[in-house]
FIDOZA-698740 format. One record per residue: x negated, y negated, z negated of N, C-alpha, C, O, CB in turn. Coordinates in pm, whole numbers, padded with zeros to 5 digits, always signed. Glycine has a CB too. Layout:
! residues N
XYZXYZXYZXYZXYZ
...
***
This chain:
! residues 66
+00057+01096+01001-00074+01064+00948-00077+01101+00800+00016+01071+00726-00107+00914+00970
-00185+01164+00757-00201+01200+00616-00277+01089+00545-00384+01046+00589-00275+01336+00601
-00222+01045+00435-00284+00942+00352-00317+01007+00218-00231+01069+00155-00190+00817+00334
-00442+00993+00174-00482+01048+00043-00521+00932-00047-00600+00845-00010-00601+01150+00057
-00462+00932-00166-00490+00827-00263-00530+00889-00396-00470+00986-00440-00368+00736-00280
-00631+00832-00459-00672+00873-00593-00597+00782-00691-00615+00660-00691-00830+00864-00613
-00513+00844-00775-00430+00769-00869-00468+00815-01011-00412+00912-01062-00275+00791-00841
-00565+00744-01074-00622+00793-01199-00525+00795-01318-00551+00867-01414-00737+00709-01234
-00416+00720-01315-00328+00719-01431-00208+00812-01419-00105+00789-01482-00279+00580-01455
-00220+00918-01338-00119+01024-01337-00141+01109-01462-00251+01160-01485-00128+01112-01204
-00035+01123-01543-00047+01195-01669+00012+01336-01664-00029+01423-01742+00020+01118-01778
+00106+01360-01575+00169+01492-01573+00279+01500-01468+00286+01416-01378+00226+01525-01710
+00365+01601-01482+00468+01625-01383+00569+01510-01372+00619+01483-01263+00541+01751-01416
+00597+01442-01483+00691+01329-01477+00637+01218-01388+00711+01156-01312+00719+01275-01617
+00507+01194-01397+00443+01094-01311+00452+01138-01165+00482+01057-01076+00296+01072-01352
+00425+01264-01141+00430+01317-01004+00569+01300-00945+00584+01260-00830+00389+01466-01003
+00671+01330-01025+00809+01316-00977+00843+01171-00949+00911+01141-00851+00908+01374-01079
+00798+01081-01035+00827+00938-01017+00761+00885-00889+00823+00811-00813+00778+00857-01139
+00636+00923-00866+00565+00879-00745+00635+00935-00621+00660+00862-00524+00416+00923-00749
+00667+01064-00624+00733+01128-00510+00866+01060-00480+00896+01029-00364+00755+01278-00537
+00946+01037-00583+01078+00975-00565+01064+00834-00510+01140+00794-00422+01156+00973-00698
+00968+00757-00562+00947+00620-00516+00912+00615-00368+00965+00534-00293+00836+00553-00598
+00821+00704-00327+00780+00707-00185+00897+00751-00097+00923+00691+00007+00659+00802-00165
+00968+00857-00140+01076+00909-00056+01198+00818-00054+01279+00827+00039+01116+01046-00105
+01212+00731-00152+01320+00632-00148+01295+00532-00035+01388+00492+00034+01330+00557-00284
+01169+00494-00017+01134+00397+00087+01109+00465+00223+01140+00407+00327+01009+00319+00046
+01055+00585+00221+01021+00659+00343+01082+00799+00330+01015+00892+00286+00864+00667+00365
+01208+00813+00367+01282+00937+00341+01222+01060+00410+01241+01172+00362+01424+00921+00385
+01150+01041+00520+01093+01155+00593+00950+01189+00548+00889+01280+00603+01092+01126+00741
+00898+01118+00449+00761+01141+00403+00752+01273+00327+00841+01309+00251+00713+01025+00314
+00641+01345+00351+00610+01465+00274+00505+01426+00172+00396+01381+00208+00560+01584+00367
+00538+01442+00044+00451+01396-00064+00402+01515-00146+00481+01601-00186+00525+01295-00154
+00272+01519-00170+00214+01621-00258+00131+01548-00363+00038+01474-00331+00126+01724-00178
+00166+01570-00490+00092+01508-00599+00022+01619-00677+00087+01706-00735+00187+01425-00692
-00112+01615-00677-00190+01711-00754-00224+01646-00888-00309+01557-00895-00319+01755-00677
-00157+01692-00994-00175+01633-01127-00317+01654-01179-00371+01567-01247-00073+01693-01226
-00377+01768-01148-00511+01800-01198-00619+01711-01135-00705+01659-01206-00544+01946-01171
-00614+01693-01003-00717+01612-00936-00676+01465-00926-00758+01381-00890-00744+01667-00797
-00549+01435-00957-00494+01299-00950-00497+01245-00807-00518+01125-00784-00572+01206-01043
-00477+01335-00710-00473+01297-00569-00329+01304-00519-00260+01405-00537-00565+01389-00484
-00285+01196-00456-00154+01191-00393-00177+01198-00242-00247+01114-00186-00073+01060-00433
-00119+01299-00177-00129+01314-00032+00008+01289+00027+00107+01350-00015-00184+01456+00007
+00015+01200+00126+00142+01164+00187+00132+01181+00337+00045+01123+00402+00182+01018+00151
+00222+01262+00393+00235+01276+00538+00349+01185+00581+00465+01211+00548+00261+01426+00582
+00317+01078+00653+00418+00980+00688+00377+00899+00811+00259+00893+00847+00445+00887+00571
+00475+00838+00873+00448+00746+00983+00423+00605+00931+00379+00518+01005+00565+00746+01083
+00452+00584+00802+00433+00451+00742+00284+00419+00730+00199+00508+00733+00500+00444+00603
+00254+00292+00717+00115+00250+00704+00062+00283+00564+00137+00292+00467+00101+00099+00733
-00069+00300+00558-00133+00327+00429-00106+00213+00332-00084+00236+00213-00286+00346+00447
-00107+00091+00383-00082-00026+00300+00057-00020+00235+00070-00051+00116-00095-00153+00384
+00157+00018+00311+00293+00023+00253+00305+00133+00149+00374+00116+00048+00397+00044+00364
+00239+00248+00171+00241+00356+00072+00171+00311-00056+00219+00339-00166+00174+00484+00128
+00058+00242-00043-00014+00191-00161+00074+00095-00239+00076+00099-00362-00144+00122-00119
+00146+00008-00169+00233-00088-00238+00347-00017-00312+00385-00059-00421+00290-00188-00138
+00402+00089-00253+00508+00165-00319+00456+00229-00447+00521+00223-00551+00565+00273-00224
+00337+00291-00439+00278+00357-00557+00251+00254-00666+00277+00279-00784+00147+00431-00518
+00197+00139-00628+00170+00035-00727+00297-00020-00788+00301-00047-00908+00090-00077-00664
+00402-00038-00708+00527-00091-00762+00594+00009-00856+00679-00029-00937+00622-00129-00648
+00558+00137-00844+00608+00239-00936+00532+00236-01069+00567+00307-01163+00598+00379-00873
+00427+00153-01076+00353+00136-01201+00221+00210-01208+00168+00231-01317+00438+00180-01313
+00167+00251-01094+00043+00328-01093-00068+00251-01025-00044+00168-00938+00064+00463-01023
-00192+00280-01067-00308+00217-01007-00369+00311-00903-00358+00433-00914-00412+00180-01114
-00432+00253-00804-00498+00330-00698-00647+00297-00707-00686+00181-00701-00439+00297-00555
-00728+00401-00720-00872+00383-00733-00926+00313-00609-00898+00354-00496-00943+00519-00755
-01004+00209-00630-01067+00137-00521-00974+00044-00445-01007+00001-00335-01126+00233-00426
-00859+00013-00502-00762-00075-00433-00720-00186-00525-00639-00270-00486-00639+00003-00386
***
């Protein structure tokens, strides 16, 4: 399942790497794409959207509308 999240406080590649690493630490088979320009995080995973949102938030990022 593809999960798309708008993460407005992504500042650059370091943020993208931190988000990717955080998700893949918890969900090793997840495919993560972070678009720094649009601030969209796309995750292909079997995990629930709720768990992915919690991982992103625990990494220190906000999710628009959540």
